[in-house]
Every structure is written in C-alpha cells, then in structure tokens.
N, C-alpha and C positions, 0 to 999 in steps of 0.2 A: 504494499499500499504506500502511496506517496502522501507525505505529510507536508504541511507548510513549514518553512524554516523555524518559525517561532514555536510551533507545536513539537517539532522534532527536537529542538534544543531543550524544551521543557521535559520531554520524555527522556532524553539523555541524562539530564540532571537528576531526574527521579531514579533512573537506573543507577547512577553513581551514589545517590543517597541510600539506596537499598542494599548496597554491597554485593550486587550481582557481579559475578566474575566473568565479564565478557571482554574478549580481545578486540583490538581494532578491526580485525577481519570480521568478527561476529557482528560488531556494530554496523559496519558498512553493508554487510549482507542483510542484516535485519531491516535496515532503513533504505536499502537499495540506493546507496550513495557512494560517491568516489572518495578516495583518500583525501583529496583536496577539500571536498565539501565537509568531511569530518573534521579536518583541521580548522576550517573556518568556524564550524559550530563550536568546537572546543575553545577556540579563541574568544568567541562571543560569551561563552559561559564563564570563562576566566575573567573577562572584562566586567561582567555583571557581579561576580564575586568580589572583585577588587573595589567596585563602587559601593559595596555595602559598608565600607569604612565611613562613609558620609551620613549614614542613617542614624537618626537620633536615638532610637530604641536599641536595647541590647539584643544582638544577634550573634550566633556562634561564628567565629572566624573559620572559613573553609578555604582550602587551597586544592586545586585540581592538579595532580602531578601525574606524569607518565612513568611507569616502571618498565624500562626497556628489557629487563630480564624476563618478565612475564608477558610483555607486550600488551599491558592493560593500563587503564587509567584508574587512579585511586583518589578518592576525596578524603583529605586530611582535615580533621577538626582541631582547632586550637582554642584560644581564649575568646573573649567577647569584644565586639565593637560597641560603641555607644556609651552613654552615661549610665 
C-alpha cells in the first residue's frame, strides 16, 4: 500500500517506539520505498525530534540512531526537554 509521506513517517516513528526489530530492507519492503526515500523520512523524523527541545512541556528526549552492525534503527531515550 502507498502512504502519504506524513503518514509513512508517523508509522515509521511508531515502529521505532514499539521496539520492533526491522532492518532497513524490511522497512523499504514494507512501505514499498527506495533507500533514498527512507533516508529522507529518517531525516525528517530526526528533525522533528530535535525540534522538541523548543517545546514548553516536559517530553522525553529521543534520538534516532542507526546501528550498522544490525542494520537497524534504534530510538534511544534520555532525559527530558522543557521546564
């Protein structure tokens, strides 16, 4: 199924939050997208995560990293943003 970019990015973020263990290839196959499209989606998700530092309310700090050994993305949680 083809999703709009915003829906696809939201779904990717939900996958990362759920700790599902999917490789880049799995994600590209699941969403029927190219490597370049996945890279753009990941970049947009990372940008959104970095903008959370400007949010007034406390939200968990999350960073999306790529583990080259497992060929998977991992969402790392840290401290809190906000007051």
